[in-house]
MMTF fields as JSON, N, C-alpha, C and O atoms, coordinates in Angstrom:
{
  "mmtfVersion": "1.0.0",
  "mmtfProducer": "UNKNOWN",
  "numBonds": 415,
  "numAtoms": 416,
  "numGroups": 104,
  "numChains": 1,
  "numModels": 1,
  "chainsPerModel": [1],
  "groupsPerChain": [104],
  "chainIdList": ["A"],
  "bondAtomList": [4, 2, 8, 6, 12, 10, 16, 14, 20, 18, 24, 22, 28, 26, 32, 30, 36, 34, 40, 38, 44, 42, 48, 46, 52, 50, 56, 54, 60, 58, 64, 62, 68, 66, 72, 70, 76, 74, 80, 78, 84, 82, 88, 86, 92, 90, 96, 94, 100, 98, 104, 102, 108, 106, 112, 110, 116, 114, 120, 118, 124, 122, 128, 126, 132, 130, 136, 134, 140, 138, 144, 142, 148, 146, 152, 150, 156, 154, 160, 158, 164, 162, 168, 166, 172, 170, 176, 174, 180, 178, 184, 182, 188, 186, 192, 190, 196, 194, 200, 198, 204, 202, 208, 206, 212, 210, 216, 214, 220, 218, 224, 222, 228, 226, 232, 230, 236, 234, 240, 238, 244, 242, 248, 246, 252, 250, 256, 254, 260, 258, 264, 262, 268, 266, 272, 270, 276, 274, 280, 278, 284, 282, 288, 286, 292, 290, 296, 294, 300, 298, 304, 302, 308, 306, 312, 310, 316, 314, 320, 318, 324, 322, 328, 326, 332, 330, 336, 334, 340, 338, 344, 342, 348, 346, 352, 350, 356, 354, 360, 358, 364, 362, 368, 366, 372, 370, 376, 374, 380, 378, 384, 382, 388, 386, 392, 390, 396, 394, 400, 398, 404, 402, 408, 406, 412, 410],
  "bondOrderList": [1, 1, 1, 1, 1, 1, 1, 1, 1, 1, 1, 1, 1, 1, 1, 1, 1, 1, 1, 1, 1, 1, 1, 1, 1, 1, 1, 1, 1, 1, 1, 1, 1, 1, 1, 1, 1, 1, 1, 1, 1, 1, 1, 1, 1, 1, 1, 1, 1, 1, 1, 1, 1, 1, 1, 1, 1, 1, 1, 1, 1, 1, 1, 1, 1, 1, 1, 1, 1, 1, 1, 1, 1, 1, 1, 1, 1, 1, 1, 1, 1, 1, 1, 1, 1, 1, 1, 1, 1, 1, 1, 1, 1, 1, 1, 1, 1, 1, 1, 1, 1, 1, 1],
  "groupList": [{"groupName": "UNK", "atomNameList": ["N", "CA", "C", "O"], "elementList": ["N", "C", "C", "O"], "formalChargeList": [0, 0, 0, 0], "bondAtomList": [1, 0, 2, 1, 3, 2], "bondOrderList": [1, 1, 2], "singleLetterCode": "X", "chemCompType": "L-PEPTIDE LINKING"}],
  "groupTypeList": [0, 0, 0, 0, 0, 0, 0, 0, 0, 0, 0, 0, 0, 0, 0, 0, 0, 0, 0, 0, 0, 0, 0, 0, 0, 0, 0, 0, 0, 0, 0, 0, 0, 0, 0, 0, 0, 0, 0, 0, 0, 0, 0, 0, 0, 0, 0, 0, 0, 0, 0, 0, 0, 0, 0, 0, 0, 0, 0, 0, 0, 0, 0, 0, 0, 0, 0, 0, 0, 0, 0, 0, 0, 0, 0, 0, 0, 0, 0, 0, 0, 0, 0, 0, 0, 0, 0, 0, 0, 0, 0, 0, 0, 0, 0, 0, 0, 0, 0, 0, 0, 0, 0, 0],
  "groupIdList": [1, 2, 3, 4, 5, 6, 7, 8, 9, 10, 11, 12, 13, 14, 15, 16, 17, 18, 19, 20, 21, 22, 23, 24, 25, 26, 27, 28, 29, 30, 31, 32, 33, 34, 35, 36, 37, 38, 39, 40, 41, 42, 43, 44, 45, 46, 47, 48, 49, 50, 51, 52, 53, 54, 55, 56, 57, 58, 59, 60, 61, 62, 63, 64, 65, 66, 67, 68, 69, 70, 71, 72, 73, 74, 75, 76, 77, 78, 79, 80, 81, 82, 83, 84, 85, 86, 87, 88, 89, 90, 91, 92, 93, 94, 95, 96, 97, 98, 99, 100, 101, 102, 103, 104],
  "secStructList": [7, 2, 2, 2, 2, 1, 7, 6, 6, 7, 1, 6, 6, 2, 2, 2, 2, 2, 2, 2, 2, 2, 2, 2, 2, 2, 2, 2, 2, 2, 2, 2, 2, 2, 2, 2, 2, 2, 2, 2, 2, 2, 2, 2, 2, 7, 7, 7, 2, 2, 2, 2, 6, 6, 6, 2, 2, 2, 2, 2, 2, 2, 2, 2, 2, 2, 2, 2, 2, 6, 6, 6, 6, 2, 2, 2, 2, 2, 2, 2, 0, 0, 0, 0, 0, 2, 2, 2, 2, 2, 2, 2, 2, 2, 2, 2, 2, 2, 2, 2, 2, 6, 6, 7],
  "xCoordList": [-0.571, 1.422, 2.229, 3.355, 1.93, 3.059, 3.506, 4.664, 2.495, 3.322, 4.329, 5.187, 4.141, 5.101, 6.458, 7.322, 6.556, 7.889, 8.276, 9.224, 7.045, 7.413, 6.955, 5.749, 7.563, 6.541, 6.309, 7.326, 4.957, 4.726, 5.581, 5.49, 6.778, 7.805, 9.429, 10.536, 8.759, 10.717, 10.537, 9.565, 11.967, 12.995, 12.672, 12.3, 12.848, 12.409, 10.92, 10.806, 9.926, 8.407, 8.521, 7.648, 9.301, 9.051, 9.083, 8.249, 11.241, 11.116, 11.009, 11.7, 9.473, 9.797, 8.045, 7.983, 7.206, 6.497, 7.088, 6.772, 7.471, 8.042, 8.472, 8.302, 9.292, 9.354, 7.794, 7.775, 6.347, 5.796, 5.366, 4.434, 5.152, 5.032, 5.175, 4.546, 6.847, 7.125, 6.072, 5.07, 6.796, 6.128, 4.716, 4.661, 3.673, 2.271, 2.52, 1.59, 3.494, 3.245, 3.617, 3.018, 4.726, 4.877, 4.122, 3.928, 3.771, 2.644, 1.297, 1.063, 0.955, -0.331, -0.099, -1.106, 1.339, 1.379, 1.782, 1.887, 2.194, 2.567, 0.773, 0.252, 0.243, -1.466, -1.824, -2.102, -2.02, -2.126, -1.008, -1.463, -0.185, 0.131, -0.501, -0.864, -0.745, -1.216, -2.314, -2.44, -3.472, -5.068, -4.647, -5.201, -3.639, -4.481, -3.545, -4.103, -2.566, -2.388, -3.65, -3.735, -4.277, -5.907, -6.739, -7.747, -6.527, -8.12, -7.94, -8.712, -6.497, -5.966, -6.579, -7.72, -6.146, -6.461, -7.888, -8.384, -8.556, -9.735, -10.303, -11.348, -9.858, -10.028, -10.019, -10.731, -8.927, -8.255, -8.806, -8.672, -9.222, -9.145, -11.246, -11.891, -11.731, -12.947, -13.206, -14.238, -12.283, -12.302, -13.171, -13.469, -13.326, -13.417, -12.02, -10.896, -12.165, -10.853, -9.978, -8.871, -9.925, -9.417, -8.553, -7.624, -8.902, -8.342, -7.616, -6.403, -8.078, -7.224, -6.075, -5.242, -6.192, -5.276, -4.49, -3.447, -4.399, -3.381, -2.888, -1.868, -3.338, -2.669, -1.556, -0.566, -2.564, -1.384, -0.275, 0.808, -0.406, 1.267, 1.575, 2.776, 0.802, 2.427, 2.952, 4.126, 2.071, 3.238, 4.479, 5.678, 4.182, 5.484, 5.95, 7.101, 6.139, 6.936, 7.862, 8.918, 7.22, 7.55, 8.491, 9.458, 7.97, 8.863, 9.895, 10.561, 10.186, 10.282, 11.855, 11.865, 12.475, 13.542, 13.452, 14.06, 12.159, 12.558, 11.076, 11.134, 10.175, 9.407, 10.858, 10.959, 11.462, 12.175, 13.072, 13.264, 13.667, 14.267, 13.207, 13.442, 12.145, 10.847, 10.753, 11.732, 10.411, 9.965, 11.383, 11.289, 11.948, 13.363, 13.974, 15.113, 13.299, 13.438, 11.958, 12.195, 10.699, 9.688, 9.829, 9.482, 10.516, 10.818, 12.139, 12.005, 12.943, 14.028, 13.673, 14.04, 12.288, 11.497, 10.769, 10.766, 9.879, 8.933, 9.928, 9.438, 10.963, 11.646, 12.309, 12.442, 12.602, 13.296, 11.471, 10.972, 11.293, 9.979, 9.57, 9.617, 9.234, 8.875, 10.077, 9.556, 11.584, 12.212, 12.288, 12.603, 12.012, 11.538, 10.594, 10.827, 9.362, 7.677, 8.629, 8.592, 9.088, 9.299, 9.984, 9.459, 11.022, 12.121, 11.287, 11.21, 10.499, 9.398, 8.205, 7.719, 8.082, 6.832, 7.835, 7.71, 8.883, 10.062, 10.427, 10.575, 10.593, 11.002, 10.504, 10.941, 8.722, 8.206, 7.025, 6.188, 7.485, 6.757, 8.495, 8.389, 9.164, 10.249, 10.236, 10.448, 9.777, 10.232, 8.662, 8.55, 7.873, 5.56, 6.327, 6.071, 7.126, 7.111, 8.063, 7.956, 9.456, 10.077, 8.821, 8.567, 8.411, 7.855, 6.765, 6.326, 5.988, 5.09, 5.527, 5.157, 7.032, 7.463, 8.299, 8.714, 8.46, 9.024, 7.879, 8.142, 6.42, 5.02, 5.345, 5.789, 5.068, 4.595, 5.532, 5.261],
  "yCoordList": [-11.69, -10.298, -10.9, -11.248, -11.121, -11.251, -12.815, -13.132, -13.662, -14.844, -15.269, -16.129, -14.522, -14.561, -14.472, -15.344, -13.146, -12.61, -13.602, -14.381, -13.264, -14.268, -15.184, -15.005, -17.043, -17.504, -17.822, -17.536, -18.597, -18.681, -18.775, -18.062, -20.082, -20.73, -19.719, -19.887, -18.706, -18.169, -17.58, -17.104, -17.67, -17.343, -15.716, -15.231, -14.719, -13.916, -13.401, -12.772, -14.094, -13.684, -14.229, -13.772, -15.106, -15.729, -14.864, -14.307, -14.588, -13.193, -11.846, -11.117, -11.579, -10.15, -10.703, -10.494, -11.285, -12.266, -12.305, -11.408, -12.82, -12.57, -11.44, -11.116, -10.513, -9.47, -8.929, -8.607, -8.772, -8.023, -8.287, -7.52, -9.888, -11.126, -10.468, -10.454, -9.808, -9.634, -8.046, -7.833, -7.029, -5.762, -5.729, -5.009, -6.221, -6.4, -7.478, -7.452, -8.086, -8.579, -7.584, -7.128, -7.166, -5.907, -4.632, -4.027, -4.246, -3.288, -4.096, -3.414, -4.646, -5.295, -5.736, -5.757, -6.197, -6.354, -5.009, -4.988, -3.078, -1.957, -1.612, -0.629, -2.48, -1.89, -1.851, -0.854, -3.731, -4.219, -3.852, -4.091, -3.527, -2.806, -1.516, -1.113, -0.786, 0.218, 0.02, 0.04, -0.311, -0.624, -0.864, -0.068, -1.968, -1.99, -0.889, -0.542, -0.226, 0.322, 2.347, 3.175, 2.494, 3.018, 2.837, 3.523, 1.014, 0.729, 1.337, 1.455, 1.618, 2.116, 3.032, 3.184, 3.838, 5.221, 5.364, 5.848, 4.833, 5.094, 4.688, 5.286, 3.552, 3.39, 4.41, 4.62, 5.174, 6.639, 7.702, 8.654, 8.055, 9.208, 9.279, 10.32, 8.192, 7.782, 8.771, 9.441, 8.899, 9.932, 8.365, 7.244, 9.295, 8.187, 7.346, 7.809, 6.443, 5.187, 5.792, 5.341, 7.158, 7.866, 8.889, 9.327, 9.296, 10.182, 9.363, 9.508, 8.327, 7.112, 7.387, 8.292, 6.543, 6.205, 7.318, 6.79, 8.631, 8.952, 9.688, 10.287, 9.942, 9.385, 9.48, 10.153, 7.765, 6.606, 6.578, 6.192, 6.985, 6.9, 8.168, 8.39, 9.299, 10.776, 9.536, 9.178, 9.139, 9.03, 7.669, 7.943, 6.753, 5.759, 6.531, 6.168, 7.594, 7.995, 8.98, 9.303, 9.644, 9.778, 9.257, 9.766, 8.203, 7.003, 6.218, 5.41, 6.282, 4.831, 4.631, 3.576, 4.952, 4.257, 3.443, 2.372, 4.098, 3.928, 2.323, 1.317, 2.507, 1.296, 0.036, -1.133, 0.489, -0.726, -1.263, -2.472, -0.23, -0.851, -1.344, -2.527, -0.983, -2.023, -3.024, -3.731, -3.328, -4.427, -5.871, -7.079, -5.416, -6.027, -6.016, -6.414, -5.61, -5.905, -6.877, -7.976, -6.711, -7.814, -9.086, -10.161, -8.818, -9.976, -10.81, -12.018, -10.613, -10.999, -11.874, -13.046, -11.028, -11.471, -12.292, -13.099, -12.676, -13.542, -14.952, -16.039, -14.924, -15.785, -17.036, -18.259, -15.976, -16.409, -16.857, -17.86, -16.169, -16.88, -18.138, -19.113, -18.138, -19.409, -20.904, -21.981, -20.687, -21.018, -21.364, -22.528, -20.42, -20.703, -22.036, -23.032, -21.556, -22.187, -24.101, -25.321, -23.395, -25.072, -26.269, -27.273, -25.683, -26.289, -26.725, -27.9, -25.619, -25.993, -27.16, -28.156, -26.714, -28.314, -29.512, -30.539, -29.52, -30.852, -31.196, -32.332, -29.66, -30.535, -30.86, -31.313, -30.296, -30.767, -32.32, -32.929, -32.35, -33.473, -34.605, -35.809, -34.23, -35.105, -35.961, -37.1, -34.365, -35.392, -36.155, -37.229, -35.609, -35.531, -37.719, -38.516, -37.928, -39.506, -40.312, -41.537, -39.49, -40.182, -40.422, -41.475, -39.203, -39.547, -40.527, -41.024, -41.094, -41.936, -42.764, -43.324, -43.12, -44.54, -44.857, -45.963, -43.679, -43.986, -45.128, -45.742, -44.798, -45.1, -46.238, -46.87, -46.729, -47.606, -48.627, -49.823],
  "zCoordList": [-32.286, -32.92, -31.76, -32.114, -30.41, -29.968, -29.672, -29.401, -29.758, -29.541, -30.585, -30.385, -31.853, -32.48, -32.213, -32.31, -31.816, -31.387, -30.118, -30.031, -28.997, -28.203, -27.816, -27.647, -27.322, -27.616, -26.451, -25.82, -25.242, -24.418, -23.275, -22.275, -23.549, -23.024, -22.871, -22.358, -23.617, -23.774, -22.79, -22.202, -22.591, -20.592, -20.546, -19.477, -21.949, -22.171, -21.102, -20.05, -22.095, -21.233, -20.026, -19.287, -19.425, -18.283, -17.579, -16.864, -18.013, -17.114, -16.769, -16.057, -17.763, -17.89, -16.303, -15.091, -17.133, -16.37, -14.613, -13.832, -14.434, -12.768, -12.247, -11.072, -13.446, -13.0, -12.485, -11.297, -13.3, -12.348, -12.07, -11.827, -11.535, -10.454, -8.774, -7.716, -9.554, -7.725, -7.74, -7.057, -8.861, -8.657, -8.109, -7.112, -8.407, -8.237, -6.433, -5.627, -6.183, -4.521, -3.815, -2.841, -4.325, -3.099, -3.203, -2.149, -4.054, -4.346, -3.211, -2.213, -3.26, -2.57, -1.185, -0.476, -0.497, 0.74, 1.363, 2.589, 0.172, 0.908, 0.969, 1.496, 0.428, 0.532, 1.368, 2.036, 1.787, 3.01, 4.295, 5.414, 4.268, 5.646, 5.519, 6.624, 4.652, 4.922, 6.08, 7.304, 4.135, 4.891, 6.535, 7.293, 7.248, 8.792, 9.305, 10.346, 9.184, 10.056, 9.799, 10.706, 8.527, 8.639, 8.88, 8.711, 9.775, 10.304, 12.035, 12.986, 11.794, 13.879, 13.436, 13.872, 12.569, 12.48, 12.764, 13.782, 11.631, 12.224, 13.323, 13.578, 14.372, 15.781, 16.642, 17.624, 16.062, 17.216, 16.424, 17.193, 15.609, 15.178, 14.9, 15.024, 14.609, 13.954, 12.724, 12.746, 11.611, 10.33, 9.631, 10.042, 8.162, 7.08, 6.429, 6.626, 5.868, 5.735, 5.147, 5.441, 3.98, 3.037, 3.444, 2.765, 4.667, 5.656, 6.214, 6.065, 6.971, 7.543, 6.477, 6.531, 5.631, 5.027, 4.552, 4.168, 4.352, 4.182, 5.194, 4.854, 6.7, 8.39, 7.827, 7.541, 7.743, 8.476, 7.601, 8.042, 6.251, 5.509, 5.825, 5.675, 6.294, 6.376, 7.837, 7.931, 8.644, 9.903, 9.284, 9.336, 8.923, 8.338, 7.55, 7.79, 6.509, 5.944, 6.487, 5.942, 8.072, 8.765, 9.803, 10.37, 9.872, 11.255, 10.362, 11.01, 8.951, 8.816, 9.476, 10.111, 9.497, 10.51, 11.347, 11.355, 12.726, 13.63, 13.435, 14.142, 12.556, 12.384, 11.728, 12.101, 11.076, 10.348, 11.545, 11.677, 12.496, 13.924, 14.689, 14.931, 15.184, 15.642, 14.429, 14.665, 13.733, 13.178, 12.839, 12.617, 12.897, 13.605, 14.717, 14.961, 15.321, 17.017, 17.092, 17.594, 16.749, 16.964, 16.382, 16.872, 14.997, 14.555, 15.459, 15.268, 16.064, 16.319, 17.138, 17.065, 18.749, 19.392, 19.133, 20.063, 18.101, 18.017, 17.717, 18.02, 17.275, 16.718, 17.98, 17.95, 19.005, 20.004, 21.049, 21.56, 20.963, 21.36, 21.006, 21.757, 20.062, 18.634, 19.366, 19.655, 19.548, 20.398, 21.629, 21.876, 22.73, 23.578, 23.987, 24.673, 23.204, 23.577, 22.619, 22.777, 22.003, 20.778, 22.437, 22.919, 22.763, 23.895, 24.828, 25.187, 25.348, 27.018, 26.506, 27.042, 25.643, 25.536, 25.106, 25.773, 24.006, 24.267, 25.696, 26.146, 26.563, 27.818, 28.955, 30.013, 28.215, 29.363, 29.186, 29.851, 28.233, 27.184, 27.832, 28.067, 27.906, 28.044, 29.704, 30.123, 30.374, 31.886, 32.177, 32.769, 31.801, 31.376, 31.525, 32.427, 30.388, 29.747, 30.557, 30.506, 31.68, 31.847, 33.622, 34.209, 33.906, 35.152, 34.926, 35.963, 33.333, 33.412, 33.915, 34.947, 32.768, 33.288, 34.556, 34.904, 35.168, 36.493, 37.913, 38.947, 36.95, 37.673, 37.696, 38.655, 36.202, 35.981, 36.497, 36.39]
}
């Protein structure tokens, strides 16, 4: 019945599927993030997973602004470290090649 009203190549169907896919990806990422924090709470408290997930959720919701700031700073530091490592590798490779050529 649905195929009569909305063929599979319809733009409306593609848009709806895209929206549902986006929502499911957001839910999946949130659950993965919450699960990771729940495992940390299990390691700290030694309680069950459900209790730790509830505690992790409460902790995340009470510190939303702080968590956002920490995540932003960490992303920036990781970005700078990637650039630094790449540049240092290029510098050492250049110096190594120059020294190898002068020895020949």
